[in-house]
C-alpha positions as CSV (number, residue, x, y, z in Angstrom):
1,M,128.8,170.4,91.9
2,T,125.9,171.7,94.0
3,T,126.9,172.6,97.6
4,F,125.6,174.9,100.4
5,K,127.3,177.8,98.6
6,N,124.5,177.7,96.0
7,T,122.0,178.2,98.8
8,F,124.1,180.7,100.7
9,E,124.4,183.0,97.6
10,K,120.6,183.3,97.4
11,Y,120.6,185.4,100.6
12,D,121.9,188.9,101.4
13,W,123.2,189.7,104.8
14,D,121.9,193.2,104.9
15,I,118.4,192.3,103.8
16,L,118.3,189.5,106.5
17,E,119.5,191.9,109.2
18,N,116.8,194.4,108.3
19,E,114.1,191.7,108.3
20,I,115.2,190.4,111.7
21,Y,115.2,193.8,113.3
22,S,111.9,194.8,111.7
23,I,110.0,191.9,113.3
24,T,107.2,192.9,115.8
25,E,105.9,191.3,119.0
26,N,102.7,190.3,117.1
27,D,104.9,188.4,114.6
28,V,106.4,186.5,117.5
29,R,103.1,185.7,119.1
30,D,101.9,184.2,115.8
31,V,104.9,181.9,115.8
32,L,104.4,180.7,119.3
33,L,100.9,179.5,118.3
34,K,102.5,177.0,115.9
35,D,103.4,173.4,116.6
36,K,106.1,173.4,114.0
37,I,108.2,176.3,112.8
38,D,110.3,176.9,109.7
39,L,113.3,179.2,108.9
40,Q,111.1,182.2,108.5
41,D,109.6,181.6,112.0
42,F,113.1,181.1,113.3
43,K,114.0,184.6,112.2
44,K,111.2,185.9,114.4
45,L,112.3,183.9,117.5
46,I,115.9,185.3,117.4
47,S,114.7,188.9,116.8
48,P,114.8,191.6,119.6
49,A,111.0,191.5,119.5
50,A,111.1,187.9,121.0
51,K,112.8,189.0,124.2
52,P,109.5,189.5,126.2
53,F,108.6,185.9,125.3
54,L,111.7,184.2,126.7
55,E,110.0,182.4,129.5
56,E,107.5,180.8,127.1
57,M,110.3,179.9,124.7
58,A,112.3,178.3,127.5
59,Q,109.4,176.2,128.6
60,R,108.7,175.0,125.1
61,S,112.4,174.3,124.6
62,H,112.5,172.2,127.8
63,Q,109.5,170.2,126.8
64,L,110.8,169.4,123.3
65,T,114.2,168.5,124.5
66,K,112.9,166.2,127.2
67,K,110.6,164.5,124.7
68,R,113.4,163.8,122.3
69,F,116.4,163.2,124.6
70,G,114.9,162.4,127.9
71,N,116.7,163.5,131.1
72,T,120.1,162.9,129.8
73,M,123.3,164.9,129.3
74,Q,126.2,163.8,127.2
75,M,129.7,164.5,128.6
76,F,132.7,164.9,126.4
77,I,136.2,166.3,126.8
78,P,138.6,168.0,124.4
79,M,142.2,166.9,124.0
80,Y,144.5,169.3,122.4
81,L,147.2,167.6,120.3
82,S,149.0,170.7,119.0
83,N,149.0,174.5,119.0
84,E,150.9,174.7,115.7
85,C,149.1,176.9,113.3
86,Q,149.7,178.4,109.8
87,N,146.8,180.8,109.9
88,I,146.4,184.3,111.1
89,C,143.1,184.5,113.1
90,T,142.7,187.8,115.0
91,Y,140.7,186.2,117.9
92,C,142.7,183.0,118.5
93,G,145.6,182.3,120.9
94,F,147.2,179.9,118.4
95,S,147.4,182.5,115.6
96,M,150.6,182.2,113.6
97,I,151.7,185.8,114.5
98,N,151.5,185.2,118.3
99,K,154.9,184.7,119.9
100,I,154.1,181.6,121.9
101,K,155.8,178.3,122.6
102,R,154.6,175.7,120.1
103,K,154.0,172.1,121.0
104,T,152.8,169.0,119.3
105,L,152.2,165.9,121.4
106,S,154.4,162.8,120.9
107,D,153.0,159.2,121.1
108,K,153.9,158.9,124.7
109,E,152.4,162.3,125.6
110,I,149.1,161.4,123.8
111,I,148.9,158.2,125.8
112,D,149.7,160.1,129.0
113,E,146.8,162.4,128.2
114,V,144.5,159.5,127.4
115,N,145.3,157.7,130.7
116,H,144.5,160.8,132.7
117,I,141.2,161.5,130.8
118,K,140.1,157.8,131.1
119,K,140.4,158.1,134.9
120,L,137.9,161.0,134.8
121,G,135.4,158.6,133.2
122,Y,135.2,159.9,129.7
123,N,134.3,157.7,126.7
124,H,133.8,160.5,124.2
125,I,136.8,162.5,123.2
126,L,137.3,165.5,120.9
127,L,140.8,165.9,119.3
128,V,141.8,169.5,118.6
129,T,144.7,171.0,116.8
130,G,145.7,174.3,115.2
131,E,145.6,174.4,111.4
132,A,149.0,173.2,110.3
133,N,148.9,170.7,107.5
134,Q,152.6,169.9,107.5
135,K,153.0,169.4,111.2
136,V,149.6,168.0,112.1
137,G,148.1,166.9,108.8
138,V,146.0,163.8,107.9
139,S,148.8,161.3,108.7
140,Y,149.4,162.7,112.2
141,I,145.7,162.8,113.0
142,K,145.1,159.3,111.7
143,H,148.1,158.1,113.7
144,A,146.6,159.7,116.8
145,I,143.2,158.0,116.2
146,D,145.0,154.7,115.7
147,L,146.7,155.2,119.1
148,I,143.6,156.0,121.1
149,R,140.9,154.1,119.2
150,N,140.6,151.2,121.7
151,H,140.2,153.6,124.6
152,F,137.1,155.5,123.5
153,S,133.7,154.7,122.0
154,N,133.5,158.0,120.1
155,I,136.3,160.0,118.6
156,S,135.6,163.5,117.2
157,I,138.0,166.1,115.7
158,E,138.1,169.8,115.4
159,V,141.0,170.5,113.1
160,Q,141.7,172.1,109.7
161,P,139.1,171.5,106.9
162,M,140.1,168.6,104.6
163,D,139.3,167.1,101.3
164,Q,136.7,164.4,100.9
165,D,139.2,161.6,100.4
166,E,141.1,162.7,103.6
167,Y,137.9,162.5,105.6
168,E,137.2,159.0,104.2
169,T,140.7,157.9,105.4
170,L,140.0,159.1,108.9
171,I,136.5,157.6,109.0
172,A,137.9,154.2,108.0
173,A,140.4,154.6,110.9
174,G,137.5,155.2,113.4
175,L,136.6,158.8,113.2
176,Y,133.0,159.4,114.4
177,A,132.3,163.2,114.1
178,V,133.8,166.4,112.9
179,L,133.2,169.9,114.2
180,V,133.9,172.7,111.8
181,Y,132.7,176.2,112.5
182,Q,132.3,178.9,109.9
183,E,133.2,181.5,112.5
184,T,131.1,184.1,110.7
185,Y,129.0,183.8,107.5
186,H,129.7,187.5,106.7
187,K,132.2,187.2,103.9
188,N,133.9,190.6,104.3
189,T,134.1,190.3,108.1
190,Y,135.5,186.8,107.7
191,K,138.3,188.1,105.6
192,V,139.2,190.8,108.1
193,H,139.6,188.2,110.9
194,H,141.4,185.6,108.6
195,P,143.8,187.6,106.5
196,K,146.4,184.8,105.9
197,G,146.6,181.0,105.7
198,R,144.3,178.4,104.2
199,K,141.6,179.4,106.6
200,S,141.3,182.7,104.7
201,N,139.5,180.7,101.9
202,F,135.9,181.4,102.9
203,D,134.3,179.2,100.2
204,Y,136.5,176.1,101.0
205,R,135.5,176.3,104.6
206,L,131.9,176.9,103.8
207,D,131.7,173.7,101.7
208,T,133.5,171.6,104.3
209,P,130.3,170.0,105.7
210,D,129.4,169.0,102.1
211,R,132.6,167.1,101.8
212,L,132.0,165.5,105.2
213,G,128.5,164.5,104.2
214,K,129.7,163.0,100.9
215,A,132.4,161.1,102.9
216,G,129.8,159.5,105.0
217,I,130.7,160.9,108.5
218,H,128.3,159.9,111.3
219,K,128.0,163.4,112.8
220,I,128.8,167.0,111.8
221,G,129.0,169.9,114.2
222,I,128.5,173.5,112.9
223,G,128.2,176.9,114.4
224,A,129.5,180.5,114.5
225,L,131.8,182.4,116.8
226,F,129.6,185.0,118.4
227,G,131.1,188.4,118.6
228,L,132.7,188.7,115.2
229,E,129.4,189.9,113.6
230,D,125.8,190.3,114.5
231,W,124.9,187.0,116.3
232,R,121.3,187.0,115.0
233,V,122.2,187.0,111.4
234,D,125.1,184.5,111.8
235,S,122.6,182.3,113.7
236,F,120.1,182.4,110.8
237,Y,122.8,181.4,108.4
238,T,123.8,178.5,110.7
239,A,120.1,177.4,110.8
240,L,120.0,177.7,107.0
241,H,123.1,175.6,106.8
242,L,121.7,173.0,109.2
243,K,118.5,172.6,107.2
244,Y,120.4,172.3,103.9
245,L,122.6,169.6,105.4
246,Q,119.8,167.6,106.9
247,K,118.0,167.5,103.6
248,T,121.1,166.7,101.5
249,Y,122.9,164.2,103.9
250,W,119.9,162.7,105.8
251,K,121.9,159.8,107.1
252,T,124.2,162.1,109.1
253,T,123.3,163.6,112.5
254,Y,124.1,167.2,113.5
255,S,125.1,169.3,116.4
256,I,125.4,173.1,117.0
257,S,127.7,174.8,119.4
258,F,127.5,178.3,120.9
259,P,131.0,179.7,121.4
260,R,131.3,183.4,122.5
261,L,134.6,185.3,122.2
262,R,136.8,184.6,125.2
263,P,140.1,186.3,126.3
264,H,143.1,185.1,124.4
265,E,146.6,186.2,123.1
266,G,145.1,189.1,121.2
267,D,142.9,192.1,121.6
268,V,139.8,191.6,119.4
269,Q,136.7,192.8,121.2
270,P,133.1,191.6,120.3
271,K,131.6,193.7,117.5
272,V,128.2,192.9,118.9
273,E,127.7,191.9,122.5
274,M,125.7,188.7,123.1
275,T,124.3,188.7,126.6
276,D,123.4,185.6,128.6
277,A,119.7,186.3,127.9
278,D,120.5,186.5,124.2
279,L,122.2,183.1,124.3
280,V,119.3,181.5,126.1
281,Q,116.9,183.0,123.5
282,L,119.0,181.5,120.7
283,I,119.3,178.0,122.3
284,C,115.5,177.9,122.7
285,A,115.0,179.1,119.2
286,Y,117.2,176.4,117.7
287,R,115.4,173.7,119.8
288,M,112.0,175.0,118.6
289,L,113.2,174.9,115.0
290,D,114.7,171.4,115.3
291,Q,113.8,168.7,117.9
292,D,116.6,166.4,116.9
293,V,119.7,168.6,116.6
294,E,122.2,168.2,119.5
295,L,123.0,171.5,121.2
296,S,126.4,171.6,122.9
297,M,127.8,173.9,125.7
298,S,131.5,174.3,126.4
299,T,133.4,175.5,129.4
300,R,133.8,178.9,127.8
301,E,130.6,179.8,129.7
302,S,130.4,180.6,133.5
303,E,129.4,178.2,136.3
304,V,126.2,180.0,136.9
305,F,125.1,180.1,133.3
306,R,125.9,176.4,132.7
307,N,124.0,175.4,135.9
308,N,120.9,177.2,134.6
309,I,121.1,176.1,131.0
310,I,120.7,172.3,131.8
311,K,117.0,172.2,131.4
312,L,116.7,174.7,128.5
313,G,117.7,172.6,125.5
314,I,121.4,171.7,125.8
315,T,122.1,168.0,125.3
316,S,125.9,167.8,125.7
317,M,128.6,169.5,127.8
318,S,132.3,169.5,128.3
319,A,134.0,169.7,131.7
320,E,137.4,170.2,133.2
321,S,138.7,171.3,129.7
322,K,142.3,172.2,129.0
323,T,142.9,174.1,125.8
324,N,146.6,173.6,125.6
325,P,148.6,170.5,124.4
326,G,149.5,168.2,127.3
327,G,147.2,170.2,129.7
328,Y,145.8,167.2,131.5
329,S,148.8,165.0,132.3
330,V,151.6,167.6,132.9
331,E,152.0,171.2,134.1
332,A,152.2,172.4,130.6
333,D,153.7,175.8,129.7
334,S,152.2,176.0,126.3
335,L,149.6,178.8,125.8
336,E,145.9,178.0,125.9
337,Q,143.8,178.7,122.8
338,F,141.4,180.6,125.0
339,E,140.6,181.0,128.7
340,I,137.9,178.7,130.0
341,S,135.3,180.1,132.5
342,D,133.9,177.1,134.2
343,K,136.9,175.5,135.9
344,R,135.0,172.9,138.0
345,S,136.1,169.3,138.0
346,T,134.4,166.6,136.0
347,N,132.9,165.2,139.2
348,E,131.6,168.5,140.3
349,I,129.8,169.0,136.9
350,K,128.5,165.4,137.1
351,N,127.1,166.0,140.5
352,M,125.5,169.3,139.4
353,I,123.8,167.6,136.5
354,E,122.5,164.8,138.6
355,R,121.1,167.1,141.3
356,Q,118.9,168.6,138.6
357,G,117.5,165.1,137.9
358,Y,119.5,164.3,134.8
359,Q,121.6,161.2,133.9
360,V,125.1,161.7,132.7
361,V,125.9,159.8,129.5
362,W,129.7,159.3,128.9
363,K,129.5,158.5,125.2
364,D,127.5,159.7,122.2
365,W,126.4,156.4,120.6
366,E,127.1,152.7,120.6
367,K,128.7,152.0,117.2
368,N,128.0,148.3,117.5
369,Y,124.3,149.1,117.7
370,S,124.3,151.3,114.6
371,E,126.1,148.6,112.7
372,T,123.2,146.1,113.3
373,I,120.4,148.4,112.1
């Protein structure tokens, strides 16, 4: 069976890294003269040589985003169902070896969370768990979707990778989108940070979007965790993955997220620092590569950064996020997966977005509309 792994294995990390860091300012100037760019051009836009052209890239990104998405910003909110996890991940607060209080929400607690979230105005929810197949496997997640389906237009999940038939079960129950991040595309580094548990299987995780595409999911979210490896090379692999998926599963829509390492119950420090300017450069490069892909920004980032990124290519944002089970409806004592940086209320974020001339959209897509096409 052909999957992204076949494409992935045609590339060598070290060669790509050398190519990206060998790019010159003249190479970047040539790209900026083009109306459309490809993956080879993308390498140039994420290179250190592109830094002097950030203003021009930002203007181009703004124009392309406005042309495709208008003056709109999607709003979504994560709801953590469980912090149970059977993996060891060096950078995550939920890691199996961390001595923390574990909690999985009951039906009543799920509804309590939903009632609180609905009062904030959200119609697009992201369900999140640790990776624990026995405690929060397919049956638990399906039951959670059944419980909340009538409360939200769009239900997404960020949980453990699954088999195709399991995704088909959840799609039939009302699942709209799945976010699954490779964390890093560097195979050896991946193993260092995922030494134990099902997540240690690099290839199974790599092929997860293929299983989602075959299952017929409406939207797939991909990305890398910046800090585990060189962000430029990881970003190229993410772009390569995106283009493969778009060509192979053309009925599916796609999003990219930009998580940077945040403080957690652990001591992993970023291997390569990604500055704010670097992140702006990357966001603009992705938009110039692809006018249709959704670009998402979480509350990991600071207030100032999120205020200034609105017009530079981002199309969806979370707000008032809690990264622990039960975090919205009770004074929960379970540990957060990571610390958020932008702690403003939903209403404060909404007002900030509207002051910049943008309309807040509370759901991703009207499913009834898509069913009539």
